[in-house]
DRENTOR-150859 format. One line per 4 residues: number of its first residue (from 1); their letters; for each residue x, y, z of C-alpha. Coordinates in steps of 0.1 Angstrom, whole numbers. Layout:
NUM	a	X/Y/Z ~ ...
***
This chain:
1	mslr	-416/-170/199 ~ -394/-148/186 ~ -407/-128/158 ~ -442/-117/169
5	plps	-467/-97/154 ~ -483/-75/178 ~ -519/-71/183 ~ -541/-41/167
9	htyp	-535/-16/198 ~ -498/-11/204 ~ -474/-12/230 ~ -445/13/233
13	netl	-406/2/234 ~ -406/4/266 ~ -428/-21/278 ~ -416/-43/249
17	iyhg	-384/-44/263 ~ -395/-51/299 ~ -411/-81/285 ~ -377/-93/258
21	ylgc	-390/-81/230 ~ -371/-46/204 ~ -400/-32/184 ~ -390/-25/147
25	sply	-405/10/146 ~ -393/39/172 ~ -432/48/178 ~ -458/22/171
29	ptva	-443/-10/161 ~ -466/-37/149 ~ -439/-64/148 ~ -411/-73/176
33	vsir	-381/-89/176 ~ -373/-112/207 ~ -338/-96/225 ~ -332/-133/225
37	tlat	-332/-140/190 ~ -307/-107/184 ~ -285/-122/205 ~ -284/-155/191
41	yrqs	-278/-139/153 ~ -250/-121/169 ~ -235/-151/183 ~ -244/-169/149
45	hrtc	-237/-143/126 ~ -194/-147/150 ~ -190/-179/141 ~ -203/-182/105
49	prfs	-196/-143/93 ~ -219/-156/58 ~ -247/-160/75 ~ -270/-131/67
53	iqaq	-302/-113/78 ~ -318/-128/50 ~ -310/-163/63 ~ -321/-158/98
57	ckal	-357/-142/84 ~ -359/-168/60 ~ -356/-199/91 ~ -376/-175/115
61	chlh	-407/-176/89 ~ -401/-214/88 ~ -406/-218/125 ~ -433/-198/127
65	nipy	-448/-210/98 ~ -454/-183/78 ~ -445/-171/43 ~ -411/-147/39
69	rsyl	-416/-114/27 ~ -382/-95/18 ~ -397/-62/41 ~ -390/-87/69
73	ntqf	-354/-80/65 ~ -360/-44/68 ~ -373/-46/101 ~ -358/-76/116
77	sday	-323/-51/103 ~ -336/-21/122 ~ -342/-41/151 ~ -307/-51/153
81	dvyl	-293/-17/149 ~ -311/-13/182 ~ -301/-40/193 ~ -267/-31/185
85	eiih	-268/4/202 ~ -281/-7/234 ~ -248/-34/235 ~ -222/2/223
89	rvds	-242/24/257 ~ -238/-2/277 ~ -198/-13/265 ~ -192/26/270
93	line	-204/34/303 ~ -186/2/316 ~ -153/13/297 ~ -163/47/314
97	aldc	-161/29/350 ~ -129/11/336 ~ -111/41/329 ~ -109/23/295
101	ntpn	-118/51/276 ~ -92/72/271 ~ -77/79/234 ~ -58/52/217
105	wrll	-68/27/248 ~ -75/-1/227 ~ -45/1/204 ~ -25/2/237
109	nscp	-40/-27/251 ~ -56/-48/224 ~ -26/-74/231 ~ -12/-82/260
113	ccfy	19/-99/248 ~ 28/-69/223 ~ 19/-36/246 ~ 15/-49/279
117	kled	53/-27/289 ~ 67/-40/323 ~ 95/-25/342 ~ 128/-46/342
121	ednl	119/-65/315 ~ 144/-80/287 ~ 151/-52/256 ~ 139/-69/221
125	tfew	149/-51/194 ~ 117/-44/180 ~ 90/-32/207 ~ 65/-37/186
129	lvti	55/-60/155 ~ 33/-52/132 ~ 18/-61/94 ~ 0/-39/70
133	dgnn	-23/-50/38 ~ -49/-47/15 ~ -81/-69/6 ~ -103/-64/-21
137	slkr	-133/-91/-13 ~ -148/-59/13 ~ -162/-46/-18 ~ -192/-23/-18
141	wsls	-220/-19/-48 ~ -225/13/-58 ~ -266/19/-59 ~ -259/52/-82
145	idgs	-250/24/-111 ~ -285/9/-112 ~ -303/40/-110 ~ -311/30/-70
149	ttrg	-318/63/-51 ~ -292/64/-21 ~ -311/72/11 ~ -291/97/32
153	dlrk	-277/82/69 ~ -255/103/86 ~ -246/72/110 ~ -210/72/116
157	frtd	-186/40/127 ~ -187/33/164 ~ -150/18/169 ~ -118/34/168
161	ywld	-106/9/142 ~ -115/33/115 ~ -91/59/100 ~ -118/84/87
165	rtiv	-112/89/50 ~ -102/125/54 ~ -75/117/75 ~ -65/90/47
169	dgfk	-67/116/22 ~ -44/136/37 ~ -16/119/20 ~ -30/118/-8
173	ddvr	-7/137/-30 ~ 22/133/0 ~ 46/113/-20 ~ 41/135/-53
177	grln	42/172/-38 ~ 76/156/-18 ~ 91/146/-52 ~ 76/178/-69
181	tatn	66/157/-98 ~ 39/167/-124 ~ 19/131/-123 ~ -16/125/-113
185	nddw	-1/91/-99 ~ 2/74/-67 ~ 30/50/-80 ~ 48/27/-62
189	qdiv	78/28/-87 ~ 112/24/-71 ~ 130/56/-68 ~ 164/60/-85
193	ppne	188/88/-68 ~ 197/107/-101 ~ 227/102/-125 ~ 226/65/-112
197	sspp	214/35/-136 ~ 186/16/-128 ~ 184/-14/-101 ~ 189/-48/-120
201	ftcv	163/-60/-94 ~ 131/-46/-91 ~ 100/-64/-70 ~ 76/-36/-81
205	drwr	64/-56/-117 ~ 58/-86/-97 ~ 30/-79/-76 ~ -5/-62/-90
209	nagp	-7/-39/-59 ~ 27/-23/-67 ~ 23/-12/-100 ~ 9/19/-110
213	eqrk	-23/36/-104 ~ -33/34/-139 ~ -31/-2/-132 ~ -51/-5/-101
217	rmfa	-82/15/-106 ~ -114/-1/-98 ~ -141/-5/-119 ~ -166/25/-112
221	ifde	-192/1/-101 ~ -181/1/-58 ~ -180/30/-38 ~ -156/11/-15
225	sgif	-134/-17/-31 ~ -121/-30/-1 ~ -100/-20/31 ~ -68/-15/47
229	iaac	-58/-31/71 ~ -27/-35/103 ~ -23/-64/128 ~ 2/-70/153
233	rhrf	23/-104/155 ~ -6/-122/172 ~ -27/-114/145 ~ -54/-89/169
237	vlla	-67/-61/143 ~ -54/-32/153 ~ -65/-5/122 ~ -85/-6/91
241	cdmv	-89/22/63 ~ -117/18/33 ~ -101/15/-2 ~ -121/40/-21
245	ksge	-126/35/-57 ~ -85/24/-62 ~ -63/-4/-51 ~ -37/0/-29
249	laky	-25/37/-36 ~ 2/46/-10 ~ -21/68/13 ~ -32/39/28
253	plai	-1/22/46 ~ 11/58/48 ~ -20/71/73 ~ -19/37/92
257	ierl	18/41/93 ~ 12/74/103 ~ -9/62/135 ~ 7/35/146
261	ltvy	41/62/150 ~ 18/83/167 ~ 5/53/197 ~ 35/32/199
265	gqng	67/53/190 ~ 98/41/185 ~ 115/5/175 ~ 84/-6/149
269	acay	90/-27/123 ~ 61/-33/100 ~ 58/-65/72 ~ 44/-53/41
273	digc	41/-80/9 ~ 62/-46/-11 ~ 78/-38/23 ~ 109/-33/-4
277	afak	91/-5/-30 ~ 75/11/2 ~ 103/15/21 ~ 116/39/-8
281	tlan	77/58/-6 ~ 80/62/34 ~ 115/78/31 ~ 104/104/4
285	stlg	72/109/22 ~ 64/137/47 ~ 68/105/70 ~ 102/100/62
289	qras	126/115/83 ~ 99/108/116 ~ 104/71/110 ~ 137/70/103
293	slnl	140/93/137 ~ 118/66/152 ~ 137/37/139 ~ 110/21/116
297	rmmv	124/-11/101 ~ 102/-23/71 ~ 102/-60/55 ~ 84/-83/36
301	gafh	62/-114/49 ~ 80/-146/50 ~ 55/-158/22 ~ 57/-130/-2
305	ghah	95/-126/5 ~ 103/-159/-11 ~ 89/-148/-46 ~ 111/-111/-42
309	nrrc	139/-116/-65 ~ 172/-126/-45 ~ 188/-95/-39 ~ 154/-86/-18
313	qldw	154/-113/3 ~ 186/-108/17 ~ 174/-70/32 ~ 139/-74/33
317	hpmy	129/-112/43 ~ 125/-117/86 ~ 151/-144/83 ~ 176/-123/79
321	iegt	169/-94/97 ~ 178/-94/134 ~ 152/-93/161 ~ 124/-106/140
325	ghte	119/-141/157 ~ 97/-163/143 ~ 77/-132/131 ~ 62/-144/96
329	gegc	48/-109/89 ~ 15/-123/74 ~ -11/-115/99 ~ -34/-97/76
333	ehvf	-34/-129/57 ~ -53/-149/85 ~ -79/-119/90 ~ -84/-117/55
337	sssn	-97/-154/52 ~ -121/-153/79 ~ -132/-116/69 ~ -137/-127/32
341	elar	-170/-142/48 ~ -184/-113/50 ~ -183/-105/13 ~ -217/-119/5
345	strh	-239/-96/33 ~ -220/-64/26 ~ -212/-60/-9 ~ -249/-42/-10
349	anpf	-253/-29/24 ~ -254/13/33 ~ -220/28/43 ~ -230/22/78
353	hrhq	-241/-15/76 ~ -212/-25/62 ~ -191/-6/88 ~ -209/-22/111
357	sieq	-208/-58/103 ~ -171/-58/98 ~ -163/-38/135 ~ -183/-69/145
361	hfaf	-166/-93/132 ~ -131/-78/142 ~ -141/-73/176 ~ -150/-112/174
365	wddd	-117/-121/158 ~ -100/-103/187 ~ -119/-119/214 ~ -113/-153/194
369	kyaa	-73/-144/194 ~ -72/-138/229 ~ -89/-171/241 ~ -64/-185/220
373	lsif	-33/-166/235 ~ -18/-189/252 ~ -21/-215/230 ~ -1/-195/208
377	lrnh	26/-188/230 ~ 29/-227/240 ~ 29/-237/206 ~ 56/-213/192
381	yqea	77/-222/227 ~ 77/-256/216 ~ 82/-249/176 ~ 111/-227/185
385	ladi	127/-251/210 ~ 126/-280/183 ~ 140/-258/156 ~ 171/-253/181
389	rtlt	176/-285/188 ~ 174/-298/160 ~ 193/-270/138 ~ 220/-270/164
393	aels	226/-307/156 ~ 225/-303/120 ~ 252/-273/114 ~ 272/-287/142
397	aikd	278/-314/116 ~ 278/-295/88 ~ 304/-273/105 ~ 323/-300/111
401	alnl	321/-320/76 ~ 327/-286/59 ~ 352/-271/83 ~ 328/-238/86
405	tdtd	323/-217/116 ~ 298/-192/121 ~ 320/-161/108 ~ 322/-184/75
409	ftrf	280/-179/73 ~ 281/-144/77 ~ 308/-143/52 ~ 287/-162/31
413	haqe	259/-137/31 ~ 278/-103/31 ~ 295/-118/-1 ~ 263/-128/-17
417	rkyl	247/-96/-13 ~ 279/-78/-24 ~ 280/-96/-55 ~ 243/-89/-63
421	delk	249/-53/-53 ~ 280/-47/-81 ~ 256/-62/-110 ~ 240/-36/-135
425	qtpv	217/-28/-159 ~ 232/-39/-196 ~ 242/2/-210 ~ 216/12/-232
429	kdhl	241/14/-259 ~ 248/-27/-255 ~ 211/-32/-258 ~ 213/-12/-296
433	siry	241/-32/-302 ~ 218/-68/-298 ~ 194/-53/-314 ~ 221/-46/-347
437	igvl	231/-78/-350 ~ 194/-90/-353 ~ 190/-65/-383 ~ 223/-78/-398
441	delt	213/-115/-391 ~ 178/-103/-408 ~ 200/-85/-440 ~ 219/-117/-446
445	echl	186/-134/-449 ~ 176/-109/-468 ~ 202/-107/-493 ~ 197/-100/-533
449	ndmh	209/-135/-537 ~ 178/-149/-522 ~ 163/-122/-542 ~ 172/-137/-575
453	valn	159/-175/-561 ~ 127/-160/-553 ~ 126/-150/-586 ~ 131/-186/-600
457	qarv	107/-200/-572 ~ 75/-175/-576 ~ 76/-143/-598 ~ 49/-128/-567
461	rvdt	75/-129/-539 ~ 93/-105/-555 ~ 77/-77/-542 ~ 74/-90/-504
465	aysk	113/-101/-502 ~ 122/-68/-518 ~ 102/-44/-496 ~ 115/-66/-464
469	lqnt	151/-55/-474 ~ 141/-19/-479 ~ 127/-19/-445 ~ 158/-42/-431
473	egla	182/-16/-446 ~ 164/12/-432 ~ 164/4/-397 ~ 199/-13/-399
477	ahle	209/25/-411 ~ 191/41/-381 ~ 204/14/-356 ~ 243/28/-373
481	tqlg	232/65/-367 ~ 220/60/-332 ~ 254/41/-322 ~ 275/64/-343
485	idkr	286/33/-364 ~ 306/49/-398 ~ 314/13/-415 ~ 289/-19/-410
489	weig	301/-42/-394 ~ 313/-73/-414 ~ 294/-106/-401 ~ 322/-125/-383
493	sehy	342/-93/-368 ~ 352/-87/-333 ~ 323/-67/-325 ~ 299/-88/-346
497	nkfr	310/-116/-318 ~ 311/-98/-290 ~ 274/-90/-293 ~ 263/-120/-307
501	eeas	275/-138/-273 ~ 253/-108/-258 ~ 221/-119/-281 ~ 227/-154/-268
505	llky	226/-143/-232 ~ 192/-123/-240 ~ 180/-153/-250 ~ 187/-175/-228
509	rsal	175/-152/-199 ~ 140/-147/-219 ~ 141/-186/-214 ~ 143/-180/-178
513	ddle	117/-155/-173 ~ 96/-179/-188 ~ 105/-208/-169 ~ 96/-184/-135
517	rlvi	63/-177/-148 ~ 52/-211/-147 ~ 70/-223/-117 ~ 51/-188/-99
521	mrlf	18/-201/-114 ~ 20/-237/-106 ~ 31/-226/-68 ~ 5/-206/-62
525	elsk	-25/-228/-83 ~ -9/-259/-57 ~ -17/-239/-27 ~ -52/-223/-39
529	lsls	-61/-263/-46 ~ -55/-269/-7 ~ -80/-241/4 ~ -109/-248/22
533	gtgy	-129/-229/7 ~ -124/-238/-34 ~ -149/-256/-45 ~ -154/-291/-65
537	klrq	-156/-276/-99 ~ -130/-249/-93 ~ -101/-278/-77 ~ -112/-297/-108
541	qisk	-103/-276/-130 ~ -69/-261/-115 ~ -60/-303/-115 ~ -60/-304/-152
545	alqr	-42/-265/-154 ~ -16/-279/-135 ~ -16/-314/-157 ~ -13/-292/-188
549	rsda	9/-268/-173 ~ 32/-293/-160 ~ 37/-300/-201 ~ 43/-262/-205
553	iwna	72/-267/-176 ~ 89/-295/-195 ~ 90/-273/-225 ~ 106/-245/-209
557	inry	130/-262/-192 ~ 143/-279/-226 ~ 140/-243/-235 ~ 163/-229/-209
561	ntqa	185/-264/-207 ~ 190/-253/-246 ~ 200/-218/-245 ~ 220/-224/-210
565	talv	241/-245/-231 ~ 248/-225/-261 ~ 266/-198/-238 ~ 296/-198/-246
569	pppr	317/-191/-226 ~ 307/-199/-201 ~ 277/-221/-200 ~ 249/-221/-174
573	ptla	241/-247/-154 ~ 212/-268/-168 ~ 178/-281/-150 ~ 162/-308/-143
577	wkdi	126/-313/-130 ~ 131/-320/-97 ~ 148/-292/-94 ~ 120/-271/-106
581	veys	93/-291/-86 ~ 112/-288/-52 ~ 121/-246/-58 ~ 98/-229/-27
585	flge	128/-196/-28 ~ 117/-180/-62 ~ 149/-154/-53 ~ 169/-183/-64
589	fdll	160/-176/-103 ~ 179/-143/-104 ~ 217/-162/-96 ~ 209/-178/-129
593	rhsc	195/-146/-148 ~ 221/-118/-142 ~ 255/-139/-134 ~ 275/-122/-164
597	tdir	304/-141/-151 ~ 314/-178/-134 ~ 303/-178/-96 ~ 306/-210/-95
601	dhdw	339/-214/-79 ~ 327/-185/-51 ~ 326/-206/-15 ~ 291/-193/-11
605	tapa	273/-200/-43 ~ 278/-239/-33 ~ 247/-252/-27 ~ 257/-272/8
609	hrea	271/-240/20 ~ 238/-217/10 ~ 219/-248/29 ~ 241/-242/62
613	tmky	242/-204/59 ~ 202/-207/58 ~ 198/-232/85 ~ 222/-210/102
617	fklq	199/-179/101 ~ 170/-199/107 ~ 189/-208/141 ~ 190/-174/150
621	rare	155/-162/145 ~ 145/-198/168 ~ 169/-184/195 ~ 157/-147/189
625	eiqh	114/-161/194 ~ 125/-179/226 ~ 134/-141/242 ~ 103/-127/223
629	lnve	83/-153/240 ~ 100/-152/274 ~ 86/-114/276 ~ 51/-119/260
633	vhrl	45/-148/287 ~ 54/-126/318 ~ 33/-100/300 ~ -1/-120/295
637	ctai	2/-133/335 ~ 8/-95/345 ~ -19/-82/327 ~ -40/-114/339
641	hdee	-35/-101/376 ~ -39/-65/367 ~ -72/-67/350 ~ -84/-87/377
645	vkti	-78/-66/405 ~ -90/-38/389 ~ -121/-50/377 ~ -133/-63/410
649	atir	-124/-32/426 ~ -145/-15/399 ~ -174/-41/406 ~ -172/-32/445
653	rlle	-175/10/433 ~ -201/2/409 ~ -220/-15/433 ~ -223/12/455
657	ldht	-229/37/426 ~ -251/19/403 ~ -255/-12/409 ~ -274/-24/374
661	lale	-241/-14/361 ~ -222/-34/387 ~ -243/-62/377 ~ -237/-61/337
665	lkhr	-202/-58/347 ~ -198/-94/370 ~ -218/-109/339 ~ -196/-98/315
669	yqar	-164/-105/335 ~ -177/-144/339 ~ -164/-156/302 ~ -130/-133/305
673	aavn	-121/-151/339 ~ -130/-188/325 ~ -106/-176/295 ~ -84/-165/317
677	amhl	-79/-194/341 ~ -74/-214/309 ~ -45/-190/299 ~ -29/-195/335
681	frlg	-36/-230/337 ~ -17/-233/300 ~ 10/-210/306 ~ 17/-226/345
685	qles	24/-258/324 ~ 48/-238/301 ~ 67/-224/329 ~ 74/-256/351
689	qrmf	94/-275/322 ~ 130/-273/330 ~ 134/-254/293 ~ 114/-227/301
693	sgrr	143/-197/302 ~ 116/-166/312 ~ 106/-149/344 ~ 79/-164/363
697	gigi	51/-149/387 ~ 40/-116/381 ~ 61/-78/370 ~ 50/-46/376
701	stag	35/-22/347 ~ 48/4/335 ~ 12/23/332 ~ 7/11/366
705	idge	-30/1/375 ~ -54/23/399 ~ -44/29/430 ~ -76/14/444
709	glki	-71/-18/427 ~ -33/-22/442 ~ -42/-17/479 ~ -82/-42/476
713	qldl	-76/-67/500 ~ -92/-96/480 ~ -116/-124/492 ~ -126/-153/481
717	ddii	-162/-154/489 ~ -163/-117/469 ~ -143/-132/437 ~ -171/-166/436
721	sfes	-201/-142/441 ~ -193/-131/402 ~ -216/-158/397 ~ -252/-147/387
725	dggn	-275/-148/417 ~ -309/-169/414 ~ -316/-198/395 ~ -284/-195/375
729	dieh	-263/-208/403 ~ -270/-245/388 ~ -263/-233/354 ~ -230/-218/362
733	edqa	-216/-249/384 ~ -187/-253/360 ~ -182/-218/358 ~ -176/-213/395
737	rite	-151/-241/398 ~ -130/-224/368 ~ -136/-189/389 ~ -129/-208/422
741	dfas	-93/-218/408 ~ -84/-186/392 ~ -93/-169/426 ~ -73/-190/444
745	ylls	-44/-181/422 ~ -47/-143/423 ~ -47/-144/460 ~ -18/-167/464
749	ttd	-2/-142/442 ~ -10/-112/455 ~ -1/-123/491
***
């Protein structure tokens, strides 16, 4: 039985553990839980994070034909805490035996493809690539809100995934102190140097987490409002910290960046959905000089980047950054898509249990990512080769048809950046002049002739019309004072006509903004519509909203085209429904919004040239991806070999010093050896392909491995003896064959 009430006379926990049970209290347990049940729940929670302790207890009650009681949750939770503590202490002993307990060891070895550096390997533009982002799903309810008494729990998180809250708070006033501002806000606003007009392009307003701190404060009902994490290019979780009663403040990414720079050093790249704004925050922080000296490059993720304005994309989108390859910069989104399932079971947990659940999930996530690492490399290699073949053929045809060269594509890119850089915001005086034109038009409508008409039509309208006239006259006088106008502009005069055109352009831009807003909403709702976690009713509501919004987009297109054709000179290009439906790069709207001169005669604005330029940069990134993957394949093969050699040496040493720990390490490494065998099989297939251009075989790590492991003479029988003794040999017959193949490979590479 998995949940066993004990007889009236109790047993000590040592006796219970000997029989495979854990008591639910430390001294005199009356209920014990099977260790097998705890292990089963741990793995079930791994595959289904929303599977809570309450659900497990209800299932056990049904199996034992007993009524469910809520106190069983607490008993099971206590036993589960003891079980995880035992596993943690065994992990600590094994890590100590393997010399894997040095500071930052996990960060330096979690992803062998990213961080297992080898001698004489090809140099990459970026030595490490990470992505950072925050998520507000894993909130924790404050028990003080409903009047509950919070019990003290001095237990801390066990792993080094977490950054301590005091370290994060050390960056609370970092930027504000450097800028000597008097505000108490941890803002994301773009920092503009003195005596310079504000840039016409800003991405801050497009993202909720990029707004000022006042707009990001969470309700007081949550103690922790979410988490902020960092993940590598292969989606291994590197670091995490709690967001405490706030949204994404600058202190969270600053604390993460500081640790990454300390551990990984120079020539790194970091993707963030508001990396453009955060780069200015980082430069003005105490980390600014250090990040610059270590050549840290910020960028915006591929998905979020296409929703930024066009000028931002040219500098911050991975497609235009040399050395990024096919790095999408959205690894955190993949992590969050899985960790969101934890929200139901952690929302009302205490701080320790919340951290414990998230730690377990991250550990399982990293194990799963490691198991799929060779699939990741193989699939990306095939995709990069296919892109190179396709884009090379397409670009060759375009070059012949349009008489272009590679230098033309880089020239088009530079010309577009130069054009957008030269755009300026409309001066304040011009804004006042445009407003003045509107007031003059209102005065015309409120002329005294209309007053006489109003008298003849209805006496009661006199007071309203006269009041409107007085207000408009007062506003006109006020604007004339601000503009320094001695004589009121006449309708049709030179100044009037000039700013009348500007007012028309303002209406045009307003119509364009409205159209862009509707398109953005439509794109994000379409992506939401295909999510597996979206319920049927929500799907139906989104579908109906899309149908209604389609009518709104039609009306917005008509308003835009009306304003576009009314601009003289020159009229702006009109848009059709087909153009809007196919818009995936929202930054293209910026070329329509800020074009104060006719740019349609420029080469870089031609649709064919722009499409060819984009394909050119995609081709460059695909070639870089091959370089990345060549290095990563070589690193993974070497890391597997070195890990096996080191583990065998450690097991042999422990057999003499601590036989029990040696058997535990043997048992744990069986699954790892099986995964490594599959990695070597897939990587062998990849290396055997004619198109593979990387190094084959085993390299030499720059850090080296233990000297004892290097000198060891591998013996096939010793490796196969990793299998469990006794009756479990038959159960692991298939595992033995995999290990034997793996051992044969190791013997050949070591010789």
